[in-house]
GUTOR-272141 format. One record per residue: x, y, z of N, C-alpha, C in turn; residue in three letters. Coordinates in steps of 0.2 Angstrom, whole numbers, plus 5000, padded with zeros to 4 digits. Example, Ala and Ser with C-alpha at 12.3 -4.5 7.8 and 13.67 -1.06 7.14 Angstrom:
BEGIN
506649725039506249785039506649845039ALA 506449895035506849955036506450005039SER 
//
This chain:
BEGIN
509751155118510351105112509751065109MET 510251085105510051065097509450965097GLN 509050965096509050885096509250855087LEU 509350795090509450745082509050765079ASN 508950725072508350715069508150645072VAL 508250605076507850565080507450585084THR 507650635088507250665092506750725090GLU 507250745084506550795079506050765080GLN 506150715077505450655071505150625081LEU 505350605086504750605091504750645090ALA 504950705092504350755093504050765092THR 503750775085503650805081502650735081PHE 503150675083502550645082502350615088ALA 502250655095502450645100501750705103SER 502150785101501550825102501150835095GLN 501250795091500150845087499750795090THR 499450855090498650805091498150835086GLY 497750775087496950815080496850905077PHE 496850935083496851015082497451025077ALA 498150995076498451035073498751025066ASP 498150955063498250945058497650975053LEU 498150985048497451035043496950995041PRO 496251035038496050965035495850955031HIS 496650975026496350925020497150855023GLU 497250835027497650785029497350735034VAL 496650765037496050745041495850705034ILE 495650705030494850695024495450685020HIS 496150685017496450625016496650555020GLU 496650555025496650525031496450475034THR 495750505032494950435032494950415025LYS 494850445019495050395011495650375012ARG 496250355015496550305013496450275020LEU 496150285024495850225030495250185026LEU 494950215020494350185017494450125014LEU 494950155008495250115004495650055006ASP 495950055010496650025014495949965018ILE 495649965024495149935025494649885020LEU 494149935015494149905009494549815007GLY 495349855006495549795003495949745009CYS 495749755013495849715023494949665021ALA 494749685018493949635017494249595013ILE 494349625009494349595004494749535000GLY 495249525005495949475004495549435010SER 495049445016494949375019495049325017VAL 494749295008494649215007494849205000ASN 495649245000496349254998496649204999LEU 497349194996497649124999498449145006ASP 498449225000498749265008498549255013LYS 497949295013497549335017497449245023GLY 497249215019497049125023497449165029LYS 497749115027498749105026498649125035VAL 498549235032499049275040498349255043ALA 497449235044497149255048497149125053VAL 497349115047497449065050498149055056GLU 498349105054498949085058498949145065PHE 498649205065498649265070497949205076ALA 497449205072497249175078497649085078SER 497649065079498248995082498549035087LYS 498849075087499249105090498849145097VAL 498549175094497749185097498149235103GLY 497749245108498149285117497449315117GLY 497449355120496849405124496549445119LYS 495749405118495649445111495649495114PRO 495749555109495749645111495749675104GLU 495749645103495649675090495449635090ALA 495049655084494749625077495349595076SER 495349545069495549515061494949545056ILE 495049605055494749625050494049575044LEU 493749595043493349525037493149465044GLY 493249475046493149395054492849425058THR 492449355061492449365068493049375076PRO 493649355072494149305079494249425077HIS 494349395085494749445092495549415096LYS 496049425093496349405095497149465102VAL 497649455100498049505104498049545102ALA 498349595101498449665098499249665090SER 499749635094500149625091500149565081PRO 499749505088499149475081498549505078ASN 498449545080497849545074498449605069ALA 498549655072499149705067499249645065ALA 499949585065500049545059499749525056PHE 498949505058498549475050498149525047ALA 498049565050497849645044498449695040ASN 498949675046499249695038499549665033GLY 499549565034499649555028498949545025GLU 498349555026497649575022497649605020LEU 498049715021497949765019498449745013MET 498949685011499349725007499449655003HIS 498849615004498849525000498649594990ALA 498549604994498349614984498349664981LEU 498949704985499349734980498749794979ASP 498349784979498049864979497949914981TYR 498249944989498150004989498550044989CYS 498450084993498650164990499650184989ALA 499850234985500550234985500750314990LEU 500950294994501150354994501950354997VAL 502250414993503150434990503250404999PRO 503950354996504050344989503950264987PRO 503450224992503150184990502550174994ASN 502550064998501850095002502050065006HIS 501650125011501650105017500950095020ILE 500450125017499750155021499650055025THR 499749995021499649935022500249895029ALA 500849925028501049945034500849965042LEU 501050035041500950085047500150065050VAL 499750085046498850055049498550035054THR 498849955052498349915058498649895063PRO 499649925068499549945075499149955076PRO 499050065075498550095078498050115077ALA 497650035074497150025072496549955077LEU 497349905079497349865082497449925092ALA 497849945092497949965096497350005102LEU 496850025096496550085095495650065097ALA 495649975094495149955096495249915105GLU 495949905106496149885110496049925119ALA 496149975117496150035121495450095119ARG 495050065115494350115115494650185113ASN 494950165107494950235110494750255104ALA 494750355103494250385100494550375092SER 493950415087494150435082494850465078GLY 494450515080495050545081495950565084LYS 495950505091496450455088496750435083ASP 496150395082496650345075496850345070LEU 496550465068496550485063496850535063ILE 497350535069497750575072498650495072THR 498550455074498950395072499150405066ALA 498450385061498750345058499050425053VAL 498850465051499050505046500050545051ALA 500050535058500850545059501150445058LEU 500950405057501150345054501650355049ALA 501150375045501250385036501650465037HIS 501450525037502150575037502750525040GLU 502950515047503750475048503850415043VAL 503450395041503950335037503650345030ALA 503650405027503750425021504450465022SER 504050515026505050555026505850505028ARG 505250475032506050405033506250375025VAL 505750365023506150325016506250365010GLY 505750425010506050515007506850565009LEU 507250495015507650505015508350465012SER 508050405007508550375007508850355000LEU 508950324996509050324990508650364987ASP 508550394981507750354977507650294974PRO 507050294973506750214972506850194963MET 506750224960506850184954507050274947ARG 507650284952508050334948508550274942ALA 508850254943509250204938508950184932ARG 509350204924508850174919508550094918LYS 508050124916507450074914507150044922GLY 507050124929506750114930506850064938GLY 507450024938507849964940507649984950LEU 507749974953507649964960508549954962VAL 508450024965509450024971509549934975GLU 509949904973509849844975509949804984PRO 510049884987509949864993509049914997THR 508749914991508249934991507649914999TRP 507149935000507049905004506249955010GLY 505849915010505049945013505149945025LEU 505749945025505849935034505850005035GLY 505750075029505850135034505250125039PHE 504750095035503950085038503950055043ASP 504550035046504550015053504350065059GLN 504650125055504650185060504050225060PHE 503550205054502850245055502450205058GLY 502550135059502250085064502050115070ALA 502650105071503050135079502750185081ALA 502850245074502550315080501750315078ALA 501250265072500450275076500250225081GLY 500750185083500650125087500950175092ALA 501250215096501550265101501050295103GLY 500850325096500450415097499850365101LYS 499250315101498750305102498950275108ILE 499550235111499950255118499850315123LEU 499950365119499850455120500750425125ASP 501150405119501750405124502050495122LEU 502650485129502750585127503550565125ASP 503750625120504250625118504850565117THR 505250575126505650525126505550455128THR 504850425128504450355123504550375119ALA 504350395115504250405106504950405101MET 505350415107505950435106506350355105THR 506050325111506150235109506250215108ASP 505450235103505050175099505450175093ALA 505350225092505850275086506350215087LEU 506450225090507450195091507350125088GLY 506950105093506950015092506649955086LEU 506250045081505650035075506450025073ALA 507050055070507650065067507949975067GLY 507949965075508349905075507649845074TYR 507249835072506649765070506449795062PHE 506649825060506549865054506749775049ALA 506449785044506849705043507049725037PRO 507549665034507949685028507749715021VAL 508149715016508049765012507749715006PRO 507349685004506949635001506749644993SER 506649714995506149744986506649714980HIS 507249734979507449714972507449654974ASN 507549594978507549524978507049504974LYS 506549494983506049504976505649534969PHE 506149564965505849594959506149574954LEU 506749524957507149514951507549444950LEU 507049404956506549314959506449304952SER 506949274947506649214941506149164941PRO 506149164948505449114953504649104955GLN 504749194955504349214960504349264965GLY 504749234968504649274975504549304981GLY 503949244980503749204984502949234985GLY 502649264991501949264991502049325001MET 502949345001502949405005502949465003ALA 503149464995503049564990503649584993LYS 503449634993504049674992504349704999TYR 503849655003504249675011503649645016GLY 503849615023503349605027502849615030PRO 502649625026501849685030501549685035ALA 501549605037501149575042501849585049GLY 502549555050502949555053502949665053TRP 503249685049503049775050502549825053ILE 502249765054501449795059501349775065ALA 501449695065501549665071502249725077GLN 502649715073503449775076503049835079GLY 502549845076502449955078502049925085GLY 501649875084501549875094501849835097VAL 502449795096502949775100503449845103THR 503549865096504049945100503750005103THR 503149985101502850045103502850035114ALA 502249975111502349935119502749965124VAL 503449895120503849895124504249975127LEU 504249995119504450095123504050135130ALA 503350095130503250125135503250085140SER 503350035141503549985147504150015150MET 504650075146505450095148506050065145GLY 505750045141506349995137506650045133TYR 507150055134507350105131507750095123GLU 507650135120507850115110508350155110GLY 508750145106509050185100509250255102ASP 509350315104508950385103509250445097ARG 509650395095509850445088510150375082SER 509650355082509550275077509650315069VAL 509450385070509250395063509850455061LEU 510450445064510650505064511450495065ASP 511950515059512450485059512650435055GLY 513450465054513550365045513250315049GLU 513350295055513050225057512350215057SER 512050285056511550305055510950245053GLY 510150225052509850185047509850195040PHE 510050245038510250235031510850235031TRP 511250195033512050135033511750085033SER 511250055041510949995042510649965036MET 510250015032509849975028510449995023THR 511050015022511450015015511150055009ALA 510950095011510750145006511350195007SER 511450174998512450245000512050305002LYS 511550315000511850405003511050415007SER 510950495011510550485014510150585013SER 509950615013509550655017509250665021ASP 509550705026508950695032508750755035LEU 508950785028508050865029507750845025THR 507750795023506950745019506650725026ARG 506950705029506650705037506450755042ILE 506550825041506550865047506250965043THR 506250945038506350995034505551015032GLY 505351095034504551075035503851035039GLN 504350995042504050945047503250965050LEU 502950965048501950985054501851045046GLY 502251055038502151085036501851085034LYS 502251065032502150985023501950955026GLU 501150895023501250855021501450805018TRP 501550745016502250705010501050655011ASN 500950645016500450585015499650625011LEU 500150705008499450725003499850694996LEU 500150684996500350644988500250584986ARG 499850554990499350504987499350494984VAL 499350414979499050384975498550314975MET 498050354972497550284972497550214966TYR 497550144967497450094963496650094961LYS 496350134954495750064951495850004949LYS 496449934948496549884949496749854954TRP 496449784956496749754962497749714959PRO 498049784957498649734955499149794954CYS 499849774955500449804954500349884950CYS 500549914953500450004951500849994943GLY 501049954940501349984935501049974928VAL 500749914929499949894931499649924928PHE 499450004932498950084932498750064924GLN 499150114920498950104914499050044905SER 499250044905498949994902498249944902PRO 498049924909497249904910496749974910LEU 496950044910496650074909496450094900GLY 496950084898496950084889496350024886ALA 496549974891496449944888495649924890MET 495249924894494549954896494549994893THR 494650054890494450124888494350084877LYS 494950014877494750024869494149964868LEU 494049934874493349874875492949884872ILE 492849934882492349974879491950004873GLU 492550064871492150114863492150074858GLU 492650014859492549974852491849924854ASN 491649904860491249864861491549764860ASP 492049774861492749714859492349664862LEU 492249594861491949534864492949504866LYS 492849474870493749424873493749374864PRO 493449344863493449314858493549324849ASP 493049374850493449404847494049454845GLU 494449444850495149464849495749404847ILE 496149444843496549364843497149384844GLN 497249464845498149494849498149544852SER 498449564856498649624862499149644862VAL 499449664860499949724862500249764865LEU 500549754873500549804877501049824875ILE 501249884875502149944876502149994882LYS 502249954886502149964895503149984898ASN 503150044904504050044905504250014910GLU 504750004906505549914907505449904914GLU 505049934921505149924922504749854926HIS 504049874926503849784920503949744916GLY 504549754914504949694914505749634918HIS 505549654922505649664928505749584928LEU 505949514932505849474932505149434938PRO 505149454941504349444945503849454937ARG 503749514936503249534933503149494926PHE 503849474922503849414920503649364920ARG 503849344925503249264930502649244925TYR 502949174922502149174919501849114923GLY 501949114931501449024932501049044936GLU 500349064939500249074945499749014951ILE 500049024955499848984959499548984962HIS 499549074967499449114971498949174967HIS 498849214973498349274971499149344970ASN 499649334976500649344973500349364965VAL 500449284964500649284958500349334955ASP 499549334954499049354948499149444949ALA 499349434954499549534956500249544949ALA 500549504953501149554947501349514941THR 500849504936500849444932500249494926ASN 500349574923499849584917499549544913LEU 499749494909499149464905498949434908GLU 498749424914498149394918497849444920TYR 497949494921497549554921497149594917ASN 497449564910497349614904496749554904ILE 496749504904496349444902495449424908ALA 495849474913495149474916494949534913LEU 494949604910494749664908494549644903ALA 494749604897494449574893494049544893ALA 493849514899493249474899492949504907TYR 492849584904492449634908492249594916ARG 492649584921492549544924492749624932VAL 492049614933492149674939492449684944PRO 492649764945493549764945493249734956VAL 493749714960493549704964493849674966SER 494449624973494549574973494749534973ALA 493849514971494049454969494249434961ALA 494549494960494949464951495449404956TRP 495549424959496249374964496049304965GLN 495149284965494849214970495049194967SER 495149114969495149044965494749014960GLU 494249064958493849034953494149094946ARG 494049144949494449174944495349154940ASN 495749134948496449114945496649044943LEU 495749014941495848934939495448934932LYS 495049004928494548984923495048994918ASP 494848924915495448914910495248964902PRO 494848974904494549064898495249124901ARG 495249124904495849164908496249144905ILE 496549094905497349074905497349084898HIS 497049024891496949054885496749134881ALA 496749154887496749234881497449274885PHE 497649224888498449234893498949254885MET 498749204883499249184876499249234872LYS 498549284873498649334865499049394868LYS 499449394873499349454874500549454875VAL 500649494871501349514871501549564874THR 502149564879502349644882502949644879ILE 502849734875503749754874503849844880GLU 504449844878504449904883504249944877PRO 503950014882504050084880504450154880TYR 504550154875505350234874504850294878ALA 504150294877504150354880504250334887ARG 503950294892503950284895504350304899ALA 504850284899505850254899505850344899GLU 505650414896506150454895505450494902GLU 504950484901504650534907504850504911THR 504850444916505350444923505950454922ARG 506250464917506950464918507150554916HIS 506750604917506450674917506150714923GLN 505550644928505650674933505750614938GLU 506150554941506550584944507250574945LEU 507350624939508250604940508350714936VAL 507950724932508250784930507750834932VAL 507150814935506750854938506850834947GLU 506850784948507350734954506550764959ARG 505950724957505350714959505250654965ARG 504850674969504950594975504450544972PRO 504050544965503450524964503250514957TYR 503450474952503250454943502250514946ILE 502350564942501650554939501450544932GLU 501850554927501550514923501950464919ARG 501150394914501450354915501250324909ARG 501550344906501150314896501350254897PRO 500750234890500850174888500250184881CYS 500650104879500150084870499750044871SER 499150004867499149954867498749944862VAL 498649884857498649914852498449804850ASP 497749824850497149754850496849764844VAL 497249684841497149644833496349614834THR 495749624832495249614832494649644824ALA 494049584821493849574818493849604812ARG 494949594809495349614806495449674803GLY 495749714810495849784811496349804818ARG 496749824820496949834824496649904830THR 496549904832495949954839496849984841PHE 496950044843497450044846497550144853THR 497350154857497550154863498150204866LYS 498150254868498850304871498550334879THR 499050304885499050354886499550374891VAL 499250434895500050484896500050454905GLU 499350464906499250464914498750374912HIS 498650374924498550324924498150324930ALA 497550304925496650344930496950324940SER 496750364942496750374949498050374952TRP 498050374949499050364952499450404948LEU 498750464949498950524951498950574956SER 499650614956499650704961499250754957ILE 499650764953499650834950499050884944ASP 498650794943498250804936497650804941ASN 496950864943496550804946495950784943PRO 496250784937495850744928495850664933ALA 496550664935496350574933496450534944PHE 496250604946496350554955495750544956ARG 495850494962495050474965494650514969ALA 493950514967493450554971493250484975THR 492950544981492550504986492450454984ASP 491750474979491650424980491650374973ASP 492350364973492750324966492950274973ASP 493150314977493450264984492650214988LEU 492450244988491950244990491450144988ALA 491750204980491450124975491950054977ASN 492350074975492850034978492849964982LYS 492849994989492450004995491949934996PHE 491549944990490849914992490949874988ARG 491449874981491349784980491949734982ALA 492649774984493049744988492749724996ASN 492349724996491549715006491149655001ALA 491149654997490349644996490349554998SER 490949564993490749444998490949445007GLU 491249475008490849485018490449505021THR 490449555019490049595019489449625019LEU 488549645020488049635017487949725016ASN 487549725012487649805010487449855014SER 486949825019487049875026487749905027THR 487949855033488549875034488949915031LYS 489249865025489649915021489349995021ALA 488750005021488650075019488750125024ALA 488550045034488750105038489450105039LYS 490050055036490550075040490850135035ALA 490650135028491050175025490750255027ILE 490050275031490150315033490250335038GLU 490250275043490850285052491150325049ARG 491850295044492450315040492550385037ILE 492250425035491950465032491750535037MET 491750505043491250545046491750525055HIS 492350505053492750485058492950525066LEU 492950575064493350615070492550615075GLU 491950585075491150595075491150545079ASN 491650485079491450435083491750455089VAL 491750395096491850395103492250355105SER 492150285100492450225101492450205096LYS 493350165096493450135089493250085086ILE 492850045089492449965088491550005088ASP 491450085089490850075081491050075077GLU 491550095075491850065065492150005067LEU 492549965071492349915069492249845070VAL 491549875071490949835072490649805065SER 490749885062490249855054490849855048GLU 491449805049491949785050491949715047LEU 491549685052491649605054491249585051VAL 490749515049490349475048489849485053PRO 
//
């Protein structure tokens, strides 16, 4: 009997083991974990992170899974919630086509792996499958930024991540194919409404939930998998037909071959792009150009009279032009703020969004020197790649930065953002880059010895017999 799409995806998730993963998938999964675990630890003292930790600690439950960067242990759904919020708080997490995946699908597998004494191989397998499932469902929906100016479809959202969250959790629970199908069936019903565009177009900032509720999706991943393991039947055709998930989430179209095509042979997670600076991806190129300018010319903040940034039109949506900074999420979506930190050469880490920097009067004064305009070149390359070539990602991120100082104008134009590239090895993050990023993010929570042990355990995770051995290095 021909399996439907939901069943095919569930079969892939339930029957793929560590031995089936290509070497490059194993290695990239460990890099993803190194990156996202550091982001979580770096967020424990930020506005969004503190609320998440306090909430999960209050609701508590059986102390079976850790809240990263803290001494707290709570029930696995609550740990997944807190860690999802921590991982997504900075907007420093990696991007896997079509958008944010890692912060939303990793926490369920991690929480259950700790609760069930799973091995490092188990966690690698679960996290790899979680990314692949989420990415494939997401890419089957409307393309993210194909509209003129990089506008997102009005009903676009991160609900597709719910499938990855369920698959990763289900893998740790060793669900058989029927139960995994139920978990995916439940995921479609647990998925949040498509809120991505509402957040971007909110003139008053859009709040702290960002593009979608990471903690809610992570918690739902644990819940759907555990329910399925107990015999709670889900909709076993949730991805199929005219009323399938694509219709439920108000996508105008659906390409189910994006879910099943070359399943297990081609891996979307290998298209991951990392972030060098703790803020939105649309800011990465300008920050790279600005950093090069001030370093090459040894420009001091007081010497700089003005900064003109020409950047892609997507960065001119209301959320990115919201000028007030009340909390760390506002900082992550404000280019003027981040340019000011670069001008003052503040060491790059999660601390860019700390209270001391959010309230620094020097930073706020410098922000007034920054002007932002659309860049036609960026619109040309975006249209070429997403519309003409029908790529699932943007490879080039052109921008131009002019700095007026010392009675002259210094100009830097870039075509790619550092680390935010798939096809060009010169702009890819190395293992050492990601290890240094982890150290910087963890520096205010973990001592150097713990950080070094954590990096070692993550990059050799297949040799870890119990996840406790790793998690013990991720808490102070």
